[in-house]
LOBASE-16405 format. One record per residue (C-alpha): residue number from 1; residue in one letter; x, y, z. Coordinates in steps of 0.5 Angstrom, whole numbers. Example, Ala and Ser with C-alpha at 12.3 -4.5 7.8 and 13.67 -1.06 7.14 Angstrom:
{nr: 1 rest: a px: 25 py: -9 pz: 16}
{nr: 2 rest: s px: 27 py: -2 pz: 14}
END
This chain:
{nr: 1 rest: m px: 0 py: 0 pz: 0}
{nr: 2 rest: r px: 3 py: 7 pz: -1}
{nr: 3 rest: c px: 2 py: 13 pz: 3}
{nr: 4 rest: s px: -2 py: 16 pz: -1}
{nr: 5 rest: q px: -7 py: 11 pz: 0}
{nr: 6 rest: t px: -6 py: 11 pz: 7}
{nr: 7 rest: a px: -7 py: 18 pz: 8}
{nr: 8 rest: q px: -14 py: 17 pz: 5}
{nr: 9 rest: q px: -16 py: 10 pz: 10}
{nr: 10 rest: l px: -14 py: 13 pz: 17}
{nr: 11 rest: q px: -18 py: 17 pz: 19}
{nr: 12 rest: l px: -24 py: 10 pz: 17}
{nr: 13 rest: y px: -19 py: 7 pz: 21}
{nr: 14 rest: i px: -20 py: 11 pz: 27}
{nr: 15 rest: d px: -27 py: 10 pz: 26}
{nr: 16 rest: n px: -28 py: 3 pz: 25}
{nr: 17 rest: q px: -31 py: 4 pz: 19}
{nr: 18 rest: l px: -24 py: 1 pz: 15}
{nr: 19 rest: p px: -27 py: -6 pz: 11}
{nr: 20 rest: m px: -22 py: -12 pz: 15}
{nr: 21 rest: g px: -18 py: -13 pz: 9}
{nr: 22 rest: k px: -17 py: -6 pz: 8}
{nr: 23 rest: m px: -15 py: -6 pz: 15}
{nr: 24 rest: h px: -10 py: -11 pz: 16}
{nr: 25 rest: s px: -7 py: -8 pz: 9}
{nr: 26 rest: l px: -6 py: -1 pz: 13}
{nr: 27 rest: e px: -3 py: -4 pz: 20}
{nr: 28 rest: v px: 2 py: -8 pz: 15}
{nr: 29 rest: h px: 4 py: -1 pz: 12}
{nr: 30 rest: l px: 3 py: 2 pz: 19}
{nr: 31 rest: a px: 9 py: -3 pz: 22}
{nr: 32 rest: t px: 14 py: -1 pz: 16}
{nr: 33 rest: c px: 12 py: 7 pz: 15}
{nr: 34 rest: e px: 14 py: 12 pz: 20}
{nr: 35 rest: e px: 11 py: 18 pz: 17}
{nr: 36 rest: c px: 4 py: 14 pz: 17}
{nr: 37 rest: r px: 5 py: 13 pz: 24}
{nr: 38 rest: r px: 6 py: 20 pz: 27}
{nr: 39 rest: e px: 0 py: 21 pz: 22}
{nr: 40 rest: l px: -5 py: 17 pz: 25}
{nr: 41 rest: a px: -1 py: 19 pz: 32}
{nr: 42 rest: v px: -5 py: 27 pz: 31}
{nr: 43 rest: l px: -11 py: 24 pz: 28}
{nr: 44 rest: e px: -12 py: 19 pz: 34}
{nr: 45 rest: e px: -10 py: 26 pz: 38}
{nr: 46 rest: i px: -15 py: 30 pz: 35}
{nr: 47 rest: t px: -20 py: 25 pz: 35}
{nr: 48 rest: s px: -19 py: 24 pz: 43}
{nr: 49 rest: a px: -19 py: 33 pz: 44}
{nr: 50 rest: l px: -25 py: 33 pz: 40}
{nr: 51 rest: n px: -29 py: 27 pz: 44}
{nr: 52 rest: t px: -27 py: 30 pz: 51}
{nr: 53 rest: t px: -30 py: 37 pz: 49}
{nr: 54 rest: q px: -36 py: 38 pz: 52}
{nr: 55 rest: p px: -41 py: 40 pz: 46}
{nr: 56 rest: v px: -44 py: 47 pz: 46}
{nr: 57 rest: m px: -51 py: 48 pz: 45}
{nr: 58 rest: e px: -54 py: 53 pz: 41}
{nr: 59 rest: p px: -58 py: 57 pz: 42}
{nr: 60 rest: a px: -66 py: 56 pz: 41}
{nr: 61 rest: n px: -67 py: 63 pz: 37}
{nr: 62 rest: l px: -61 py: 60 pz: 33}
{nr: 63 rest: t px: -64 py: 58 pz: 27}
{nr: 64 rest: m px: -70 py: 64 pz: 27}
{nr: 65 rest: h px: -63 py: 69 pz: 28}
{nr: 66 rest: i px: -60 py: 66 pz: 22}
{nr: 67 rest: m px: -66 py: 66 pz: 17}
{nr: 68 rest: q px: -67 py: 74 pz: 19}
{nr: 69 rest: r px: -60 py: 75 pz: 17}
{nr: 70 rest: v px: -61 py: 72 pz: 10}
{nr: 71 rest: a px: -67 py: 75 pz: 9}
{nr: 72 rest: l px: -64 py: 83 pz: 10}
{nr: 73 rest: d px: -59 py: 81 pz: 6}
{nr: 74 rest: v px: -63 py: 79 pz: 1}
{nr: 75 rest: q px: -67 py: 85 pz: 2}
{nr: 76 rest: q px: -60 py: 89 pz: 1}
{nr: 77 rest: r px: -58 py: 86 pz: -4}
{nr: 78 rest: e px: -65 py: 87 pz: -8}
{nr: 79 rest: r px: -65 py: 95 pz: -5}
{nr: 80 rest: e px: -57 py: 96 pz: -9}
{nr: 81 rest: k px: -60 py: 92 pz: -15}
{nr: 82 rest: v px: -65 py: 97 pz: -15}
{nr: 83 rest: a px: -61 py: 103 pz: -14}
{nr: 84 rest: r px: -56 py: 100 pz: -20}
{nr: 85 rest: e px: -61 py: 100 pz: -25}
{nr: 86 rest: v px: -66 py: 106 pz: -23}
{nr: 87 rest: y px: -67 py: 109 pz: -30}
{nr: 88 rest: i px: -64 py: 117 pz: -31}
{nr: 89 rest: p px: -69 py: 120 pz: -36}
{nr: 90 rest: l px: -64 py: 126 pz: -36}
{nr: 91 rest: r px: -57 py: 122 pz: -38}
{nr: 92 rest: p px: -58 py: 122 pz: -45}
{nr: 93 rest: s px: -54 py: 119 pz: -50}
{nr: 94 rest: l px: -48 py: 120 pz: -54}
{nr: 95 rest: m px: -53 py: 120 pz: -62}
{nr: 96 rest: e px: -60 py: 123 pz: -57}
{nr: 97 rest: l px: -55 py: 128 pz: -55}
{nr: 98 rest: l px: -53 py: 130 pz: -63}
{nr: 99 rest: a px: -61 py: 129 pz: -65}
{nr: 100 rest: v px: -63 py: 134 pz: -59}
{nr: 101 rest: i px: -57 py: 138 pz: -62}
{nr: 102 rest: v px: -59 py: 138 pz: -71}
{nr: 103 rest: l px: -66 py: 139 pz: -68}
{nr: 104 rest: a px: -66 py: 145 pz: -64}
{nr: 105 rest: t px: -61 py: 147 pz: -69}
{nr: 106 rest: v px: -66 py: 147 pz: -75}
{nr: 107 rest: t px: -71 py: 148 pz: -71}
{nr: 108 rest: t px: -68 py: 156 pz: -70}
{nr: 109 rest: l px: -65 py: 157 pz: -77}
{nr: 110 rest: g px: -73 py: 155 pz: -79}
{nr: 111 rest: i px: -74 py: 161 pz: -74}
{nr: 112 rest: i px: -69 py: 166 pz: -76}
{nr: 113 rest: l px: -70 py: 165 pz: -84}
{nr: 114 rest: g px: -78 py: 166 pz: -83}
{nr: 115 rest: q px: -77 py: 173 pz: -81}
{nr: 116 rest: p px: -74 py: 177 pz: -85}
{nr: 117 rest: s px: -71 py: 182 pz: -79}
{nr: 118 rest: l px: -67 py: 177 pz: -76}
{nr: 119 rest: r px: -65 py: 174 pz: -82}
{nr: 120 rest: v px: -61 py: 181 pz: -84}
{nr: 121 rest: n px: -57 py: 179 pz: -78}
{nr: 122 rest: l px: -55 py: 173 pz: -80}
{nr: 123 rest: p px: -48 py: 172 pz: -84}
{nr: 124 rest: f px: -49 py: 168 pz: -89}
{nr: 125 rest: t px: -55 py: 171 pz: -92}
{nr: 126 rest: s px: -52 py: 176 pz: -94}
{nr: 127 rest: g px: -52 py: 173 pz: -102}
{nr: 128 rest: n px: -46 py: 173 pz: -102}
{nr: 129 rest: s px: -43 py: 166 pz: -99}
{nr: 130 rest: q px: -45 py: 158 pz: -102}
{nr: 131 rest: i px: -50 py: 158 pz: -96}
{nr: 132 rest: s px: -53 py: 163 pz: -98}
{nr: 133 rest: h px: -54 py: 160 pz: -104}
{nr: 134 rest: l px: -56 py: 154 pz: -102}
{nr: 135 rest: l px: -62 py: 157 pz: -98}
{nr: 136 rest: v px: -63 py: 160 pz: -104}
{nr: 137 rest: t px: -63 py: 154 pz: -109}
{nr: 138 rest: a px: -66 py: 150 pz: -103}
{nr: 139 rest: s px: -72 py: 156 pz: -103}
{nr: 140 rest: q px: -73 py: 155 pz: -110}
{nr: 141 rest: f px: -74 py: 148 pz: -110}
{nr: 142 rest: f px: -80 py: 148 pz: -104}
{nr: 143 rest: a px: -83 py: 153 pz: -108}
{nr: 144 rest: s px: -84 py: 151 pz: -115}
{nr: 145 rest: v px: -86 py: 144 pz: -111}
{nr: 146 rest: n px: -94 py: 142 pz: -111}
{nr: 147 rest: s px: -96 py: 143 pz: -105}
{nr: 148 rest: g px: -99 py: 137 pz: -103}
{nr: 149 rest: t px: -92 py: 133 pz: -105}
{nr: 150 rest: l px: -89 py: 137 pz: -101}
{nr: 151 rest: t px: -94 py: 136 pz: -95}
{nr: 152 rest: l px: -93 py: 129 pz: -97}
{nr: 153 rest: a px: -86 py: 129 pz: -96}
{nr: 154 rest: f px: -85 py: 133 pz: -89}
{nr: 155 rest: w px: -91 py: 128 pz: -86}
{nr: 156 rest: v px: -86 py: 122 pz: -88}
{nr: 157 rest: l px: -79 py: 125 pz: -86}
{nr: 158 rest: g px: -83 py: 127 pz: -79}
{nr: 159 rest: t px: -86 py: 120 pz: -78}
{nr: 160 rest: i px: -79 py: 116 pz: -80}
{nr: 161 rest: l px: -76 py: 123 pz: -75}
{nr: 162 rest: g px: -80 py: 121 pz: -69}
{nr: 163 rest: i px: -80 py: 114 pz: -69}
{nr: 164 rest: s px: -73 py: 114 pz: -68}
{nr: 165 rest: i px: -72 py: 119 pz: -63}
{nr: 166 rest: t px: -77 py: 115 pz: -61}
{nr: 167 rest: l px: -73 py: 109 pz: -60}
{nr: 168 rest: a px: -66 py: 112 pz: -59}
{nr: 169 rest: l px: -71 py: 115 pz: -52}
{nr: 170 rest: a px: -73 py: 109 pz: -51}
{nr: 171 rest: g px: -69 py: 105 pz: -47}
{nr: 172 rest: n px: -65 py: 97 pz: -50}
{nr: 173 rest: e px: -71 py: 92 pz: -47}
{nr: 174 rest: m px: -76 py: 97 pz: -52}
{nr: 175 rest: r px: -73 py: 98 pz: -58}
{nr: 176 rest: d px: -71 py: 90 pz: -58}
{nr: 177 rest: e px: -78 py: 89 pz: -57}
{nr: 178 rest: w px: -80 py: 93 pz: -62}
{nr: 179 rest: f px: -75 py: 91 pz: -68}
{nr: 180 rest: r px: -77 py: 83 pz: -66}
{nr: 181 rest: a px: -85 py: 86 pz: -67}
{nr: 182 rest: i px: -83 py: 89 pz: -73}
{nr: 183 rest: s px: -78 py: 83 pz: -76}
{nr: 184 rest: h px: -84 py: 78 pz: -75}
{nr: 185 rest: k px: -90 py: 82 pz: -79}
{nr: 186 rest: l px: -84 py: 84 pz: -85}
{nr: 187 rest: p px: -84 py: 80 pz: -91}
{nr: 188 rest: v px: -78 py: 74 pz: -92}
{nr: 189 rest: w px: -76 py: 74 pz: -100}
END
């Protein structure tokens, strides 16, 4: 028998739980191995010390105290989890900030260009810059297009922009749910 096998069987030997055949081979090994005999002596000393100690009685309400501590710990973890997951509406992402900046810029320019008294104060409306030529060309284009067509184009653009802004502000879970719902309704080619 090897020392590694003996180390695994020593406690069973002390507790008289080892089968007779293994007990005999263990005793033969112990007769020839000083190190395993010392290990057996240490284990016997520990076992006898444990057998002579008086058992300590647990308090009558120990289980109740443990369960209260566990419940408090679970509640504390839940509070911490909720505190980490609190939705903060005034913490926009980069895409949301860019959407707000673009919309505010377009709205402001539309208001300024719509009022002649404000328009003369802008440097690019003097007629000398490329931006002023672009604005004049765009205004002439919109004036020449049928008003029904222009209304339809603005309605479609506004709808797409509204859906995009809503999805940007909705959050990941709502966005994923919406995309799943739309993808199930789209035809597959």
